[in-house]
C-alpha positions as a Markdown table, in Angstrom:
| # | Residue | x | y | z |
|---|---|---|---|---|
| 1 | Met | 0.0 | 0.0 | 0.0 |
| 2 | Tyr | 2.9 | 2.3 | 0.7 |
| 3 | Phe | 4.2 | 1.8 | -2.9 |
| 4 | Leu | 0.8 | 2.7 | -4.3 |
| 5 | Gly | 0.7 | 5.9 | -2.1 |
| 6 | Leu | 4.2 | 6.9 | -3.1 |
| 7 | Gly | 3.4 | 6.2 | -6.8 |
| 8 | Leu | 0.3 | 8.4 | -6.6 |
| 9 | Leu | 2.3 | 11.2 | -4.9 |
| 10 | Leu | 5.1 | 11.1 | -7.5 |
| 11 | Leu | 2.6 | 11.0 | -10.3 |
| 12 | Gly | 0.8 | 14.0 | -9.0 |
| 13 | Leu | 4.1 | 15.9 | -8.6 |
| 14 | Lys | 5.2 | 15.0 | -12.1 |
| 15 | Tyr | 1.8 | 15.8 | -13.7 |
| 16 | Phe | 1.6 | 19.3 | -12.0 |
| 17 | Gln | 5.3 | 19.8 | -12.6 |
| 18 | Ile | 6.1 | 20.6 | -8.9 |
| 19 | Gly | 9.7 | 20.7 | -7.8 |
| 20 | Ser | 12.6 | 18.7 | -9.2 |
| 21 | Val | 10.2 | 15.7 | -9.7 |
| 22 | Ala | 9.1 | 17.4 | -13.0 |
| 23 | Leu | 12.5 | 16.7 | -14.4 |
| 24 | Trp | 12.6 | 13.0 | -13.4 |
| 25 | Ser | 12.2 | 10.2 | -16.0 |
| 26 | Trp | 8.7 | 8.6 | -16.3 |
| 27 | Trp | 10.4 | 5.3 | -15.4 |
| 28 | Val | 11.2 | 6.5 | -12.0 |
| 29 | Ile | 7.7 | 7.9 | -11.5 |
| 30 | Leu | 6.0 | 4.7 | -12.5 |
| 31 | Ala | 8.4 | 2.3 | -10.7 |
| 32 | Pro | 6.4 | 2.3 | -7.4 |
| 33 | Phe | 3.4 | 1.0 | -9.2 |
| 34 | Gly | 5.4 | -1.9 | -10.5 |
| 35 | Leu | 6.8 | -2.6 | -7.0 |
| 36 | Ala | 3.2 | -2.6 | -5.7 |
| 37 | Ile | 2.2 | -5.2 | -8.3 |
| 38 | Leu | 5.2 | -7.3 | -7.3 |
| 39 | Trp | 4.3 | -7.0 | -3.6 |
| 40 | Trp | 0.7 | -8.0 | -4.1 |
| 41 | Ala | 1.7 | -11.0 | -6.3 |
| 42 | Trp | 4.2 | -12.1 | -3.6 |
| 43 | Ala | 1.7 | -11.6 | -0.7 |
| 44 | Asp | -1.0 | -13.5 | -2.4 |
| 45 | Gly | 1.3 | -16.3 | -3.7 |
| 46 | Ser | 3.0 | -16.9 | -0.3 |
| 47 | Gly | -0.2 | -16.9 | 1.7 |
| 48 | Tyr | 0.8 | -13.8 | 3.7 |
| 49 | Thr | -2.5 | -12.1 | 3.0 |
| 50 | Lys | -4.6 | -15.1 | 4.0 |
| 51 | Arg | -2.6 | -15.5 | 7.3 |
| 52 | Arg | -3.2 | -11.8 | 8.1 |
| 53 | Val | -6.9 | -12.2 | 7.5 |
| 54 | Met | -7.1 | -15.3 | 9.7 |
| 55 | Glu | -5.1 | -13.6 | 12.5 |
| 56 | Arg | -7.6 | -10.7 | 12.5 |
| 57 | Glu | -10.6 | -13.0 | 12.5 |
| 58 | Asn | -9.2 | -15.0 | 15.3 |
| 59 | Gln | -8.5 | -11.9 | 17.4 |
| 60 | Lys | -12.0 | -10.6 | 16.8 |
| 61 | Lys | -13.4 | -13.9 | 18.0 |
| 62 | Leu | -11.3 | -13.9 | 21.1 |
| 63 | Asp | -12.2 | -10.3 | 21.9 |
| 64 | Arg | -15.9 | -11.2 | 21.4 |
| 65 | Val | -15.6 | -14.2 | 23.7 |
| 66 | Glu | -13.8 | -12.1 | 26.4 |
| 67 | Lys | -16.4 | -9.4 | 26.2 |
| 68 | Gln | -19.2 | -11.9 | 26.6 |
| 69 | Lys | -17.5 | -13.4 | 29.6 |
| 70 | Ala | -17.0 | -10.0 | 31.1 |
| 71 | Asp | -20.7 | -9.2 | 30.5 |
| 72 | Leu | -21.7 | -12.4 | 32.3 |
| 73 | Gly | -19.3 | -11.6 | 35.2 |
| 74 | Ile | -17.1 | -14.5 | 34.6 |
| 75 | Lys | -13.5 | -13.8 | 35.4 |
| 76 | Pro | -10.9 | -14.8 | 32.7 |
| 77 | Arg | -8.7 | -17.7 | 33.5 |
| 78 | Lys | -5.0 | -17.1 | 34.3 |
| 79 | Arg | -2.6 | -19.0 | 32.2 |
């Protein structure tokens, strides 16, 4: 996501000819978009994205269970 944001920032600076970015080559300006595509391909191919989603879902589930226990007045177990 950072690559995409950087690419949009550089694209805007180049388009509106702001600062020294106006003199840079288009290859430099468009490189972050290519890096974003490579990152997303790697993240999806390696399972990184799926693991992150599963971690968030598991944390939501644990938070929901703890909230329900607290609402019922059940003290959490110490491990």
